[in-house]
VMD Tcl script that draws the C-alpha trace (Angstrom):
set ca {
  {77.02 81.61 59.92}
  {77.65 78.85 57.42}
  {81.09 80.32 56.84}
  {82.11 79.30 60.27}
  {81.59 75.73 59.39}
  {84.66 75.95 57.01}
  {87.10 76.98 59.83}
  {87.69 75.29 63.22}
  {86.85 77.49 66.17}
  {89.84 76.26 68.14}
  {92.03 77.54 65.37}
  {90.44 80.96 65.47}
  {90.92 81.08 69.14}
  {94.56 80.13 68.77}
  {95.05 82.77 66.09}
  {93.35 85.52 68.06}
  {95.31 84.76 71.24}
  {98.62 84.62 69.39}
  {97.82 87.91 67.56}
  {96.70 89.71 70.76}
  {99.67 88.44 73.01}
  {102.34 88.39 70.35}
  {103.84 84.99 71.01}
  {103.10 81.21 70.82}
  {104.17 80.77 74.45}
  {101.84 83.43 75.78}
  {98.94 82.13 73.74}
  {99.66 78.59 74.91}
  {99.63 79.70 78.53}
  {96.30 81.45 78.10}
  {94.64 78.55 76.23}
  {96.15 75.81 78.50}
  {97.86 74.02 75.65}
  {101.48 73.66 74.36}
  {103.11 76.13 71.95}
  {103.30 73.42 69.37}
  {99.58 72.94 69.60}
  {99.03 76.65 69.07}
  {101.39 76.62 66.07}
  {99.54 73.62 64.44}
  {96.15 75.25 64.97}
  {97.29 78.51 63.46}
  {98.73 76.61 60.39}
  {95.41 74.80 59.88}
  {93.47 78.10 60.15}
  {95.73 79.69 57.61}
  {95.24 76.75 55.19}
  {91.34 76.90 55.74}
  {91.26 80.65 55.21}
  {93.71 80.52 52.25}
  {95.93 83.36 53.61}
  {98.82 83.97 55.87}
  {97.88 85.54 59.16}
  {101.41 85.96 60.78}
  {104.92 86.81 59.81}
  {107.45 84.83 61.86}
  {110.24 87.15 63.15}
  {112.91 86.98 65.99}
  {110.54 89.24 67.92}
  {107.76 86.71 67.76}
  {104.60 86.55 65.70}
  {103.58 89.68 63.82}
  {100.09 90.03 62.38}
  {100.22 90.68 58.68}
  {98.65 93.85 57.39}
  {96.02 91.91 55.55}
  {95.01 90.03 58.57}
  {94.75 92.99 61.00}
  {90.99 93.67 60.26}
  {90.20 89.97 60.91}
  {92.18 90.01 64.15}
  {90.32 93.01 65.47}
  {87.08 91.45 64.80}
  {88.01 88.18 66.31}
  {89.20 89.93 69.45}
  {85.88 91.82 69.70}
  {83.85 88.58 69.10}
  {85.70 86.43 71.60}
  {85.49 89.31 74.22}
  {81.75 89.24 73.76}
  {81.65 85.56 74.10}
  {83.84 85.65 77.21}
  {81.52 88.14 78.81}
  {78.39 86.13 77.99}
  {80.01 83.04 79.60}
  {81.15 84.99 82.65}
  {77.63 86.46 83.14}
  {76.15 83.00 83.07}
  {78.75 81.80 85.63}
  {78.08 84.86 87.83}
  {74.73 83.56 88.81}
  {74.88 85.07 92.27}
  {75.79 88.69 92.02}
  {76.32 88.79 95.87}
  {79.39 86.43 95.50}
  {82.73 88.20 94.79}
  {85.44 85.92 93.56}
  {88.96 87.07 94.43}
  {92.07 85.37 93.13}
  {95.13 85.63 95.40}
  {98.41 83.72 95.91}
  {98.01 81.02 98.59}
  {100.66 82.72 100.80}
  {98.83 86.06 100.69}
  {95.51 84.34 101.60}
  {97.03 82.43 104.46}
  {99.36 84.99 105.95}
  {97.38 88.25 105.40}
  {93.86 87.87 104.18}
  {92.29 85.23 106.41}
  {93.19 87.11 109.60}
  {91.09 90.13 108.44}
  {88.03 88.66 106.63}
  {85.76 89.14 109.59}
  {86.19 92.77 109.44}
  {85.16 92.81 105.70}
  {82.08 90.67 106.53}
  {81.13 93.08 109.30}
  {81.32 96.06 106.98}
  {79.79 94.39 103.97}
  {77.35 91.64 105.06}
  {75.73 91.73 101.68}
  {78.86 90.47 99.98}
  {80.04 86.85 100.26}
  {83.56 86.22 99.28}
  {84.92 83.24 97.28}
  {88.73 83.05 97.62}
  {90.48 81.29 94.71}
  {93.96 80.68 96.17}
  {96.34 80.19 93.31}
  {99.62 81.48 91.92}
  {98.37 81.53 88.33}
  {96.91 84.80 86.97}
  {93.50 83.83 85.86}
  {92.10 84.93 82.48}
  {89.84 87.62 83.71}
  {87.85 87.77 80.47}
  {86.78 84.12 80.44}
  {86.75 83.13 84.17}
  {84.44 83.94 87.04}
  {87.24 85.73 88.85}
  {86.20 89.36 89.48}
  {89.54 90.64 91.00}
  {93.02 89.33 91.52}
  {95.89 90.50 93.78}
  {99.38 89.69 92.51}
  {102.91 90.54 93.24}
  {105.16 91.58 90.29}
  {106.36 94.38 88.11}
  {102.93 95.14 86.73}
  {102.25 95.79 83.15}
  {100.56 92.43 82.56}
  {99.07 92.25 79.14}
  {95.32 92.50 78.47}
  {94.42 93.39 82.09}
  {94.20 96.52 84.21}
  {96.66 96.67 87.04}
  {96.58 99.12 89.92}
  {99.35 99.68 92.40}
  {98.52 98.59 95.99}
  {101.76 98.29 97.93}
  {105.42 98.43 96.99}
  {107.12 95.38 98.23}
  {109.86 95.89 100.87}
  {111.91 92.97 102.38}
  {113.58 92.66 105.75}
  {114.93 89.84 107.80}
  {112.67 88.16 110.43}
  {113.56 85.60 113.08}
  {112.22 84.28 116.40}
  {112.65 86.41 119.52}
  {115.24 83.95 120.90}
  {117.48 84.39 117.78}
  {116.99 88.04 117.73}
  {118.26 88.42 121.25}
  {121.77 87.92 120.13}
  {121.70 90.57 117.42}
  {123.38 93.90 118.00}
  {124.43 95.26 114.56}
  {123.26 94.25 111.12}
  {126.47 92.16 110.48}
  {125.41 89.90 113.27}
  {122.69 88.45 110.98}
  {125.47 86.71 109.05}
  {126.04 84.38 112.04}
  {122.48 83.06 111.82}
  {121.48 80.26 109.53}
  {118.99 81.27 106.80}
  {115.73 79.52 105.65}
  {115.14 80.16 101.99}
  {112.04 80.43 99.90}
  {113.42 79.08 96.61}
  {110.66 80.68 94.53}
  {111.28 84.14 95.87}
  {111.71 86.88 93.21}
  {114.75 88.46 95.00}
  {117.76 87.25 96.94}
  {119.34 88.22 100.27}
  {121.68 90.54 98.44}
  {118.77 93.05 98.12}
  {118.64 93.50 101.80}
  {122.33 92.96 102.49}
  {123.14 95.84 100.16}
  {120.72 98.23 101.91}
  {122.35 97.20 105.25}
  {125.84 97.98 103.95}
  {126.75 94.29 103.63}
  {126.77 93.86 99.95}
  {128.50 90.70 98.70}
  {128.16 88.91 102.11}
  {126.89 85.34 102.10}
  {124.29 83.75 104.37}
  {124.74 80.17 105.56}
  {121.63 78.23 104.32}
  {120.10 75.78 106.74}
  {116.80 74.81 104.95}
  {115.24 75.55 101.63}
  {111.52 75.45 100.93}
  {109.42 75.74 97.80}
  {106.72 77.65 99.65}
  {107.13 81.03 101.39}
  {104.60 80.17 104.08}
  {106.63 77.02 105.10}
  {109.77 79.10 105.21}
  {108.04 81.57 107.54}
  {106.84 78.72 109.78}
  {110.44 77.56 109.97}
  {111.58 81.03 111.05}
  {108.88 81.21 113.73}
  {110.00 77.75 114.95}
  {113.50 79.27 115.41}
  {115.19 77.34 112.64}
  {116.75 80.39 111.14}
  {116.36 83.83 109.70}
  {114.13 84.56 106.74}
  {114.10 87.47 104.28}
  {110.40 88.41 104.15}
  {107.95 91.13 103.13}
  {105.13 93.18 104.73}
  {102.09 91.03 103.84}
  {103.91 87.79 104.52}
  {105.47 88.49 107.96}
  {103.58 91.57 109.18}
  {101.00 89.65 111.23}
  {103.54 87.40 112.90}
  {105.78 90.45 113.84}
  {102.79 92.25 115.29}
  {101.88 89.18 117.34}
  {105.46 88.92 118.59}
  {106.11 85.35 117.18}
  {108.72 86.99 114.90}
  {111.07 89.89 115.31}
  {112.17 92.33 112.52}
  {115.56 93.52 113.78}
  {117.31 96.78 112.69}
  {114.39 98.43 110.97}
  {116.16 98.29 107.61}
  {113.77 97.55 104.72}
  {114.79 97.30 101.04}
  {112.51 97.80 98.00}
  {112.70 94.86 95.54}
  {111.27 96.70 92.50}
  {108.20 94.64 92.75}
  {104.80 95.46 94.19}
  {101.36 94.13 95.09}
  {98.75 95.06 92.50}
  {95.00 94.80 92.04}
  {94.38 93.11 88.66}
  {91.03 93.41 86.97}
  {89.57 92.80 83.53}
  {90.47 95.53 80.92}
  {87.10 95.35 79.28}
  {84.66 94.81 82.23}
  {83.34 97.60 84.36}
  {84.21 97.07 88.06}
  {81.22 96.12 90.11}
  {80.32 97.79 93.35}
  {81.48 94.74 95.34}
  {84.97 94.93 93.64}
  {85.25 98.68 94.46}
  {84.19 97.98 98.08}
  {86.72 95.15 98.42}
  {89.62 97.18 96.97}
  {88.84 100.10 99.28}
  {88.76 97.82 102.22}
  {91.95 96.11 101.28}
  {93.68 99.50 100.92}
  {92.55 100.55 104.34}
  {93.77 97.23 105.94}
  {97.12 97.59 104.23}
  {97.61 101.18 105.47}
  {96.55 100.17 108.98}
  {98.86 97.18 108.98}
  {101.75 99.25 107.88}
  {101.08 101.80 110.60}
  {101.09 99.02 113.20}
  {104.26 97.47 111.76}
  {106.00 100.80 111.78}
  {105.00 101.42 115.48}
  {106.65 98.26 116.84}
  {109.91 99.14 118.62}
  {112.88 97.91 116.71}
  {115.47 95.94 118.77}
  {118.38 97.21 116.73}
  {121.94 98.45 117.24}
  {121.96 97.71 120.93}
  {125.58 98.13 122.23}
  {127.02 95.07 124.01}
  {127.11 95.25 127.78}
  {130.34 96.41 129.39}
  {132.31 93.57 131.04}
}
mol new
graphics top color blue
foreach p $ca { graphics top sphere $p radius 0.5 }
foreach p [lrange $ca 0 end-1] q [lrange $ca 1 end] { graphics top cylinder $p $q radius 0.2 }
display resetview
């Protein structure tokens, strides 16, 4: 143990993260510091150990052959430490901590939580609403639900629902729509952080290259949806964002045309921890709710392609 006194622990953490993730930027994001700070910590650690740990290449950081055994042991050791810390934090095994994006929590999850509580009264949920993908090895988060392309490093991701987008607007605005091209006459409300553009849906509707007239832009999808509900314009939305409002009748999804974005909702869990019974139960419940919600959404009559009245 005395050998550890000759090397700073923060430097070893920085080296392990950089070696596992393959870049200074990714390591910095995980550790909550700047890439420059990670680089400095690695340089100090290399000096303290008296050997080079990484080769700098255009592809990023590459662990040297001589340093690979060290990196493997560091990864195993920090994983053990992370699990020990996580176990201490999980003092109450009846509490399930789920990390979800705020818009998913507000527009999909909260409407359904009573049903989960009725089925599993022994499980208390703690909802961590954030857009940041938590470090599932070191935090108390048991399960995350995220939208993206999947394949996130150092976690286990499991497909939940492929994302499909479609326009939504108030019933009053929808009353004037007859064919998909009519949508171009409506002002658009935009979520500036969306991972897709209107072109995704316009192409599926045979309107590729057409332009929407933007009325308002928001930095939050939930606010953009509220603007659509208020009749301020039409929004391009997806199932878990707008499904509840469409089912309740405060929004209309005209034409019945949906377009895949290439992204999807995923369950994200730790790659090293075994899933608890509570995690398995929550995942099963979410799947059932998603399937039921999609069936309800599909059953709603679509006010589309209505021919104009004869004069």
